[in-house]
N, C-alpha and C positions, 0 to 999 in steps of 0.2 A: 526576512526569506518569506514568501507567499504562504498562507495557510491552505492547506488540500481539502477536498471536498470528495464526497462520494463518487463525482464525476471526474477526478484526475486520475490520468491514464499512469496504471502502475510502472510504467519506464519511466515516465517524468519523475514521479516520486522518488525512483532510484538515483537518477541523473541529479536530482537535486541534494539528496544525501544516502550514501549507500549505506549508512548506519541505520536506515529502514529496514534492510532486506531482513533482519530478526522477526520483523513482525509479521511479513509475509510466508518465512519459515515456520514459525509458530503454528499456523493456520492451516499447514499443509502445504503450502504453495511452494514445493523443491524445484522448480524449473523457472527459474527469475530469469534466464537468460534466452530463453525461448522464446521466438518473435509473439506468438499468441498470448504468452503470459504478459508480454512486456506494453502490447497492443489494447489488453484490458483496462475497463475504469476499475477502481476501488471496489465498487460496489456491484460490478458485473463478476469480480472474483470470491468478493464475500458471498454471493448467492450460489456460487458453484461448491463452496468450502463450509457451507452453512456457519458463516459470521456476521456477527451483528455488524454493520457497515458502519453506523451511528456510534458506535463504542471504537471500533478502528480507527475510525478519522480524530474523534478525539484524542485515543493513546496517541498517534503518530503526533497530531498536531502539539499535543503536550512536550513528547520528545522533541519535534524540532524547536519549540519556542524555549526550551531550557538547554540549547546548546551553547 
């Protein structure tokens, strides 16, 4: 499975593995099915929600690597 980056689109991450949804829900991104949220990059979503993008990238990549 490919590693994600800050430029990866949220919808692509969710399509890769729906088990990543809790990471987004935890940061306050509750409308994961909305076209707008699915089309944002991980970095854009982090900026809106006040989350450190580098930290989230590491957490999600760690989750994906341990599957």
